[in-house]
C-alpha positions as CSV (number, residue, x, y, z in Angstrom):
1,M,178.1,85.0,276.0
2,N,174.5,83.8,275.5
3,N,173.0,82.6,272.2
4,G,171.1,85.8,271.7
5,N,174.3,87.9,271.7
6,V,176.1,85.4,269.4
7,E,173.2,85.6,266.9
8,N,173.2,89.4,267.1
9,I,176.9,89.5,266.4
10,N,176.6,87.1,263.5
11,E,173.8,89.1,262.0
12,K,175.9,92.3,262.3
13,K,178.8,90.6,260.5
14,I,176.4,89.4,257.7
15,Y,175.0,92.9,257.0
16,I,178.4,94.6,257.2
17,R,179.6,92.1,254.5
18,L,176.5,92.9,252.5
19,L,177.1,96.6,252.8
20,S,180.7,96.1,251.7
21,S,179.6,94.2,248.6
22,I,177.0,96.7,247.4
23,R,178.4,97.6,243.9
24,N,176.0,100.4,243.1
25,L,176.5,102.3,246.3
26,P,176.8,105.9,245.2
27,S,180.3,107.2,244.7
28,I,181.6,110.5,245.8
29,P,179.9,113.2,243.6
30,I,182.3,114.9,241.2
31,V,181.5,118.4,242.4
32,M,182.3,117.4,246.0
33,F,185.6,115.9,244.9
34,E,186.6,119.0,242.9
35,V,185.5,121.4,245.6
36,S,187.6,119.5,248.2
37,K,190.6,119.6,245.9
38,L,190.3,123.4,245.4
39,L,190.0,123.9,249.1
40,N,193.1,122.0,249.8
41,N,195.0,124.6,247.8
42,P,195.7,127.6,250.0
43,N,195.9,129.8,246.9
44,T,192.3,129.2,245.9
45,S,190.2,132.3,245.7
46,A,186.4,132.8,246.4
47,T,185.9,133.5,242.7
48,E,187.6,130.2,241.7
49,L,185.6,128.2,244.2
50,G,182.4,130.0,243.2
51,R,183.0,129.2,239.6
52,M,183.4,125.5,240.4
53,I,180.3,125.3,242.5
54,S,178.3,127.3,239.9
55,K,178.7,124.3,237.5
56,D,175.8,122.8,239.5
57,Q,173.1,125.4,239.7
58,G,170.9,123.1,241.8
59,L,173.7,123.0,244.4
60,V,174.1,126.8,244.3
61,A,170.4,127.2,245.0
62,K,170.5,124.9,248.0
63,I,173.7,126.6,249.4
64,L,172.0,130.0,249.2
65,T,168.8,128.6,250.8
66,V,170.9,127.2,253.6
67,A,172.8,130.5,254.1
68,N,169.5,132.5,254.2
69,S,167.7,130.1,256.5
70,P,166.2,131.5,259.8
71,L,168.4,129.3,262.0
72,Y,171.6,130.7,260.4
73,G,170.7,134.2,261.6
74,L,172.9,136.1,259.1
75,P,172.5,139.9,259.3
76,R,171.9,140.3,255.6
77,R,170.5,138.3,252.7
78,V,173.1,136.3,250.7
79,S,172.3,136.5,247.0
80,T,175.4,135.1,245.3
81,I,177.6,132.1,245.8
82,E,180.7,134.3,246.0
83,F,179.2,136.3,248.8
84,A,178.1,133.1,250.6
85,I,181.7,131.8,250.4
86,V,183.0,135.1,251.8
87,I,180.5,135.4,254.7
88,L,180.4,131.7,255.6
89,G,184.1,130.9,255.0
90,F,185.8,128.2,252.9
91,E,185.6,125.4,255.5
92,H,181.9,125.8,256.2
93,I,181.1,126.0,252.4
94,K,183.1,122.7,252.1
95,N,180.9,121.1,254.9
96,I,177.7,122.2,253.1
97,V,178.9,121.0,249.7
98,I,179.9,117.6,251.2
99,A,176.5,117.2,253.0
100,L,174.3,118.4,250.1
101,S,176.3,116.3,247.6
102,M,175.8,113.2,249.6
103,I,172.1,113.9,249.8
104,E,171.8,114.2,246.1
105,A,173.6,110.9,245.7
106,F,171.1,109.1,247.9
107,K,167.8,110.8,246.8
108,K,165.4,108.3,245.4
109,D,161.7,108.9,245.3
110,G,158.7,106.6,244.7
111,M,159.5,104.1,247.4
112,K,156.5,102.5,249.2
113,D,156.3,103.7,252.9
114,W,159.1,106.2,252.3
115,D,158.4,109.9,252.6
116,S,161.6,111.3,251.0
117,K,160.4,114.9,251.4
118,A,159.8,114.5,255.2
119,Y,163.1,112.6,255.6
120,W,165.3,115.3,254.0
121,N,163.3,118.2,255.5
122,H,164.1,116.6,258.9
123,S,167.7,116.3,258.0
124,I,168.1,120.0,257.0
125,I,166.2,121.2,260.1
126,T,168.4,119.0,262.3
127,A,171.5,120.3,260.5
128,A,170.6,124.0,260.8
129,T,169.5,123.6,264.4
130,A,172.8,121.8,265.2
131,K,174.8,124.7,263.8
132,R,172.8,127.3,265.7
133,I,173.2,125.3,268.9
134,A,176.9,125.1,268.3
135,D,177.1,128.9,267.7
136,D,174.9,129.7,270.7
137,L,177.1,127.5,273.0
138,Y,180.3,128.9,271.4
139,F,181.4,125.6,270.1
140,P,184.0,126.4,267.4
141,K,183.1,123.7,264.9
142,S,179.6,124.7,264.0
143,G,180.2,123.9,260.3
144,E,181.0,120.3,261.2
145,A,177.9,120.2,263.4
146,F,175.9,121.2,260.4
147,T,177.3,118.4,258.3
148,A,176.8,115.8,261.0
149,G,173.3,117.0,261.6
150,L,172.4,116.8,257.9
151,L,173.8,113.2,257.6
152,H,172.9,111.8,261.0
153,D,170.1,109.6,259.6
154,L,171.8,108.6,256.3
155,G,171.8,105.0,257.5
156,I,168.0,104.9,257.3
157,S,168.2,105.8,253.7
158,I,170.6,102.9,253.1
159,I,168.2,100.5,254.8
160,Q,165.2,101.5,252.7
161,R,167.2,101.6,249.4
162,Y,169.4,98.5,249.6
163,F,167.6,96.3,252.2
164,N,164.0,97.0,251.3
165,K,162.8,93.6,252.7
166,E,164.3,94.3,256.0
167,F,163.1,97.9,255.9
168,N,159.5,96.6,255.6
169,S,160.1,94.1,258.4
170,I,161.3,96.9,260.7
171,N,158.2,98.9,259.9
172,N,155.9,95.9,260.5
173,L,157.7,95.1,263.8
174,V,157.3,98.6,265.1
175,D,153.6,98.6,264.1
176,S,152.8,95.2,265.6
177,Q,154.8,95.5,268.8
178,Q,154.9,99.3,269.4
179,M,158.7,99.0,269.4
180,R,161.1,101.9,268.9
181,Y,162.6,101.9,265.4
182,I,166.2,101.7,266.7
183,K,165.3,98.5,268.7
184,A,163.6,97.0,265.6
185,E,166.7,97.7,263.5
186,E,168.8,95.8,266.0
187,Q,166.3,92.9,266.0
188,I,166.0,92.6,262.3
189,L,169.5,93.6,261.1
190,G,171.7,93.1,264.1
191,L,172.9,96.7,263.7
192,T,171.5,100.2,263.7
193,H,171.2,103.0,261.2
194,Q,173.8,104.8,263.2
195,E,176.4,102.0,262.6
196,I,175.4,101.9,258.9
197,G,176.0,105.7,258.6
198,K,179.4,105.4,260.2
199,F,180.2,102.6,257.7
200,L,179.3,104.8,254.8
201,I,181.4,107.7,256.1
202,S,184.4,105.3,256.3
203,R,183.6,103.9,252.8
204,W,183.9,107.4,251.4
205,N,187.0,108.2,253.3
206,L,185.4,111.1,255.1
207,P,186.6,112.2,258.5
208,A,186.4,109.5,261.2
209,S,185.1,112.2,263.6
210,L,182.0,112.6,261.4
211,G,181.4,108.9,261.5
212,D,181.7,108.9,265.3
213,V,179.1,111.6,265.7
214,I,176.7,109.8,263.4
215,C,177.3,106.5,265.2
216,F,176.4,108.0,268.6
217,H,173.8,110.6,267.8
218,H,171.2,108.7,269.8
219,Q,173.5,108.1,272.8
220,P,176.2,110.8,272.7
221,S,177.5,110.0,276.1
222,L,178.9,106.8,274.7
223,S,181.2,108.6,272.3
224,E,184.7,108.6,273.5
225,E,186.1,111.1,271.1
226,N,183.3,113.6,270.1
227,K,180.9,113.8,273.1
228,V,180.2,117.5,272.6
229,M,179.4,117.4,268.9
230,A,177.5,114.2,269.2
231,S,175.5,115.8,272.0
232,I,174.8,118.9,269.9
233,V,173.4,116.8,267.0
234,H,171.5,114.6,269.5
235,L,169.9,117.7,271.0
236,A,169.0,119.1,267.6
237,D,167.5,115.8,266.6
238,Y,165.6,115.6,269.9
239,M,164.3,119.1,269.5
240,T,162.4,118.3,266.3
241,Q,160.5,115.6,268.3
242,R,160.1,117.6,271.5
243,L,158.8,120.7,269.7
244,N,156.9,118.6,267.0
245,I,158.5,120.6,264.2
246,G,160.3,119.0,261.3
247,G,160.4,115.6,262.9
248,F,160.6,112.2,261.1
249,Y,158.6,109.2,262.2
250,W,161.7,107.0,262.6
251,D,162.5,109.1,265.7
252,D,159.1,108.6,267.3
253,N,159.4,108.3,271.1
254,M,163.1,109.3,270.9
255,E,164.6,109.4,274.3
256,L,166.8,112.3,275.5
257,D,170.3,111.3,276.7
258,E,170.2,113.3,279.9
259,N,174.0,113.3,280.1
260,V,173.9,116.1,277.5
261,I,172.9,118.4,280.4
262,K,176.4,117.9,281.9
263,I,178.3,117.5,278.6
264,L,176.9,120.8,277.2
265,N,177.1,122.6,280.6
266,F,173.4,123.4,280.9
267,G,173.6,123.0,284.7
268,S,170.1,121.7,285.1
269,E,167.2,120.1,283.3
270,T,165.2,123.3,283.8
271,N,167.9,125.3,281.9
272,L,167.9,122.8,279.1
273,T,164.1,122.9,278.8
274,R,164.2,126.7,278.6
275,F,166.9,126.5,276.0
276,I,164.8,124.1,273.9
277,D,161.7,126.2,274.2
278,N,163.5,129.3,272.9
279,Y,164.1,127.5,269.6
280,S,160.4,126.9,268.9
281,E,159.8,130.0,266.6
282,L,163.1,129.5,264.8
283,L,162.3,125.9,264.0
284,K,158.8,126.9,262.8
285,S,160.3,129.5,260.4
286,Q,162.9,127.0,259.2
287,N,160.2,124.3,258.6
288,E,158.5,126.7,256.2
289,T,161.7,126.8,254.1
290,I,161.9,123.4,252.4
291,I,164.7,122.9,249.8
292,F,164.4,119.3,249.0
């Protein structure tokens, strides 16, 4: 092992220890905990669940906005949380609540060189696109694809919030050397926002499968357990850059993992390109519906 690799491993260990020691890392929001507890009870009704969620009217508004978004393609408008629960199903409502609750826990405006609105808008567009792709490809876990899409870049938020010096160094390195952000992360921190996101999922005792998708959303072919879902989130993320709709600057010059052509059974690059282009109008419509 050369000295460069040793230094990289040591840096990774240092930042993992720092992550573990952060005392003010947001805890699981109460509403997320209570909703999960209700959903674990097979006797819970839509009315009971709706009553619990309705304690947070901001969350209600966001769930309804998500349910009525163009990429969801529901046949009729959803106007109440109870109807949203019925039409989307308990499991998908749980996924939305988990993702939106985590976003609320990490929202922090007023940071220099940090466009919170663009970041979260990119997250919601990636999430909705991932769910739509999953549905269009008949992937059964579209709700989980939505959650993974919404949280795929959570590690970036951790970097700018808890490691602001390193965050600024990453930005400066990219500006001075025209380097991709993910490479600058590795050089400055010794680990990427993908690995940080996976760490947080583990810290909150959320499903390991979710952490795996987040960890490999830039190179889904490296995932050993969730190649399909990781590929769906990767493709959704890539689409925002390819179509120049709802993208986030941290993904500038993002490279497509061409293995998704085989993993998602597109057959050819031409078929994949056609598939992506067909989403253009949907992403434009979605981009006009900003909920953060």
